[in-house]
C-alpha positions in Angstrom: 78.7 69.9 101.3 78.2 71.6 98.1 75.5 74.1 97.1 73.6 73.9 93.9 71.5 76.7 92.1 68.5 75.8 94.7 69.9 76.5 98.4 66.7 74.6 99.3 68.1 71.6 98.0 71.3 71.9 100.1 69.4 72.3 103.4 66.8 69.7 102.6 67.0 66.8 105.4 68.8 69.1 107.8 66.7 69.8 110.9 69.0 72.2 112.0 68.8 74.5 108.6 65.1 75.7 109.7 66.6 77.4 112.9 69.7 79.0 110.8 67.8 80.2 107.6 64.9 82.3 106.9 64.2 81.8 103.1 63.1 84.6 100.8 62.5 82.9 97.1 61.5 86.0 95.6 63.6 87.4 92.6 66.0 90.1 93.3 65.4 93.0 91.1 68.3 95.2 89.6 69.7 97.9 91.7 72.3 100.6 90.9 75.7 100.9 92.4 74.5 103.7 94.3 71.7 101.7 95.6 73.9 98.8 96.7 76.1 101.3 98.3 73.5 102.8 100.5 72.8 99.2 101.4 76.6 98.5 102.3 77.0 101.6 104.4 74.5 100.6 106.7 75.4 97.1 107.4 79.3 97.5 107.1 81.1 97.8 110.4 84.6 98.8 111.4 86.4 96.3 113.6 88.9 98.0 115.8 91.5 96.2 118.1 93.3 98.1 121.0 96.9 96.5 119.8 95.7 94.8 116.8 95.0 97.3 114.0 91.6 97.1 112.2 89.3 95.3 110.0 85.9 95.2 108.5 82.4 93.1 109.0 79.0 92.8 108.0 75.8 92.7 110.6 74.1 89.5 109.4 71.8 88.9 112.4 69.8 90.3 115.5 68.6 88.6 118.4 66.9 91.2 120.9 69.9 93.8 121.8 72.4 91.6 120.3 73.9 92.1 116.9 76.0 89.2 115.0 79.0 90.4 112.7 80.4 88.2 110.3 84.2 88.8 109.6 87.4 87.2 108.7 88.8 85.0 111.5 92.3 86.8 111.0 90.6 90.1 111.9 90.1 88.9 115.1 92.6 86.2 115.8 94.7 88.1 118.4 93.3 88.0 122.1 92.5 91.9 122.3 90.1 94.5 123.3 88.0 95.4 120.3 85.3 97.8 119.4 82.8 97.6 116.7 82.0 100.7 115.1 78.4 101.1 113.3 77.5 103.0 110.4 76.3 106.0 112.9 79.8 106.1 114.4 78.9 104.3 117.7 81.6 102.4 119.2 80.3 99.2 120.8 82.2 96.7 123.0 82.9 93.4 121.6 83.3 90.5 124.3 86.1 88.6 123.0 85.3 85.3 124.8 82.1 85.1 122.6 84.0 84.9 119.3 82.8 82.1 117.4 85.4 80.7 114.9 84.2 78.6 112.0 86.2 75.3 111.5 88.3 74.9 108.5 87.5 78.7 107.3 89.0 82.1 107.6 85.7 83.1 109.3 84.4 84.1 112.6 81.2 85.7 113.9 81.5 88.3 116.6 78.6 90.1 118.5 78.0 93.5 120.4 74.8 94.6 122.3 72.9 97.8 121.5 69.5 99.3 122.1 69.7 101.0 118.9 68.2 99.6 115.5 70.6 98.7 112.8 69.9 97.2 109.7 70.7 93.6 108.9 72.6 92.4 105.6 70.5 89.8 103.3 72.9 86.8 102.3 72.3 84.9 99.1 73.3 81.6 97.7 76.6 82.4 96.6 76.6 79.9 93.6 74.7 82.5 91.7 77.7 84.7 91.6 79.1 83.2 88.7 82.0 83.9 86.6 81.7 87.5 85.0 79.1 88.4 87.4 79.3 92.2 88.8 80.1 92.4 92.6 80.7 95.2 95.1 83.4 95.2 97.8 82.4 97.4 101.1 85.1 97.9 103.9 87.5 100.4 105.9 91.0 100.4 104.7 93.9 101.7 106.7 94.9 105.4 106.2 97.2 106.1 103.5 99.6 108.9 102.6 96.7 110.9 101.0 93.6 109.9 103.0 94.4 110.4 106.7 91.2 109.6 108.0 89.6 105.9 107.9 87.1 106.1 105.2 84.7 103.4 104.1 85.4 102.2 100.6 82.9 100.7 97.9 84.4 99.2 94.9 83.1 97.5 92.0 84.3 94.8 90.0 83.6 91.3 88.4 84.0 87.6 89.6 87.0 86.4 87.5 87.2 83.0 88.4 85.5 80.3 90.8 87.7 77.7 92.2 86.6 74.2 91.7 88.2 73.3 95.2 88.5 75.9 97.7 92.2 76.7 98.9 93.2 77.1 102.7 90.8 79.1 105.0 88.2 78.3 102.4 89.0 80.7 99.8 87.4 80.0 96.3 85.9 83.2 94.7 88.4 85.5 93.0 87.5 89.2 91.5 88.7 92.2 90.3 87.6 94.5 92.9 90.5 97.2 94.2 90.9 96.6 98.0 93.4 97.5 100.4 94.3 96.5 104.0 92.0 96.9 106.7 88.9 95.7 104.1 89.5 92.1 105.2 86.3 90.8 106.7 84.1 93.3 104.6 81.3 91.9 102.7 80.9 91.1 98.8 77.5 92.3 97.6 76.0 90.7 94.4 73.9 93.0 91.9 70.9 92.6 94.3 72.6 94.1 97.3 73.0 90.9 98.9 76.3 89.4 100.5 77.8 86.2 98.6 81.2 86.3 100.3 83.5 87.9 102.9 86.5 89.3 101.4 89.9 88.4 103.0 92.8 88.3 100.7 94.1 91.3 98.7 96.8 91.7 96.2 100.6 91.6 97.1 99.8 89.2 100.2 103.0 87.7 101.3 103.2 83.9 101.4 104.7 83.4 105.0 102.0 85.9 106.1 99.1 83.7 104.6 100.4 80.3 105.7 100.9 81.7 109.2 97.4 83.3 109.2 95.4 80.3 107.5 97.6 77.3 108.0 97.6 74.8 105.2 100.2 73.3 103.2 103.0 75.2 101.4 101.6 74.3 98.1 98.0 76.0 99.1 99.9 79.0 100.7 101.8 79.4 97.4 98.7 79.2 95.5 97.0 81.9 97.6 100.0 84.1 97.4 100.3 83.9 93.7 96.6 84.6 93.0 96.7 87.4 95.7 99.6 88.8 94.3 98.4 89.6 91.1 97.6 93.2 90.8 93.6 93.9 91.2 92.7 90.3 91.9 91.3 89.5 95.5 89.8 86.4 97.3 86.9 85.9 99.5 85.0 82.9 101.4 81.6 82.3 99.7 78.7 82.6 102.1 77.6 79.2 101.3 80.8 78.1 103.2 79.4 80.1 106.1 76.1 78.4 106.1 77.2 74.8 105.6 79.7 75.5 108.6 77.5 77.4 111.0 75.8 74.4 112.6 79.2 73.0 113.4 80.0 75.8 115.6 76.4 75.8 117.2 75.7 79.0 115.7 71.6 79.2 115.0 71.0 82.7 114.0 67.9 84.1 112.1 69.5 84.9 108.5 67.9 86.6 105.6 68.9 84.0 102.7 67.6 84.3 99.3 68.3 81.7 96.6 67.5 83.6 93.5 69.8 84.5 91.0 70.6 88.5 90.9 70.0 90.8 88.1 72.8 92.9 86.9 73.0 96.5 88.4 70.8 98.7 86.6 73.5 101.1 85.8 77.3 100.9 85.6 78.9 102.0 89.0 81.6 104.7 88.6 83.6 104.0 91.7 85.0 107.0 93.4 87.7 107.5 96.4 85.7 110.5 97.7 83.4 109.9 100.9 80.8 111.7 102.8 80.8 112.2 106.3 78.9 109.3 106.7 81.6 107.1 105.5 84.5 108.9 107.2 85.8 107.8 110.7 88.4 109.5 112.6 89.8 106.8 114.9 91.6 109.2 117.2 88.3 111.0 118.1 86.9 107.2 118.5 89.1 106.4 120.8 89.3 109.5 122.6 85.7 109.0 123.3 86.5 105.4 124.5 89.4 106.7 126.9 86.9 109.2 128.5 84.2 106.8 129.0 86.8 104.2 130.5 88.1 107.2 132.9 84.8 108.3 134.0 83.9 104.3 135.1 87.1 104.3 136.9 86.4 107.3 139.0 82.9 105.9 140.0 84.2 102.3 140.4 82.1 100.7 137.4 
């Protein structure tokens, strides 16, 4: 199913669509990079596996006390005990039995329960993110030699290519933003602060790792490796792919989707790698807290 400029045209005649998408047709006004970063901070989550490392995700829906997070499937592809860490540093259990993988795409929807109030991301018709459009990526890269903590990063760039035919895993959007391992599953925002894609492939990806993760032919894996291996170039699965595949996975979520074209950011965003305490999470502290809670539960038998 191909999305044209009018998202409603795609969904017309699809009875399921009304249950999935809440349309907001008003035009998106221009936001500064700082304003988009504030939006990104509230909706971007850290997904931490006990044995599987970590990745990123974005809150896209809420139903009562249940929050739904869209991420890359490869972030949660290994059966493990995962925790979802929200912007307020609360660590929430993830029920692995409820992971919903979307067919033919490196996408999954996971969920957690919380009585706290968290913001939900707005989505946008990803066809509006054209070649040359400004985009921003938000996610939690793994610690490096200089930065020892897990610090959420927010980087700006431009869409450099929209592939006519998606490659293995549904990857179709190419952009210049700087990303690192651990940011997979993080949201890609347009100039209106709406999610237009899910980041999943970073520069320097190994062809064998790509093939084992996403499947597909040797030729497709080679193409992905070639694109992802170019310094500064990264790839994402467009949000329209998620919207078209959700019904096939019996996902009927109350999503906020806009079809208007975004304005370019009001001011140029000068990206930085410095972060406030809001963007800094020490995983040792998080896991110490989890272990204490688990210890108390075992003592009292619950």
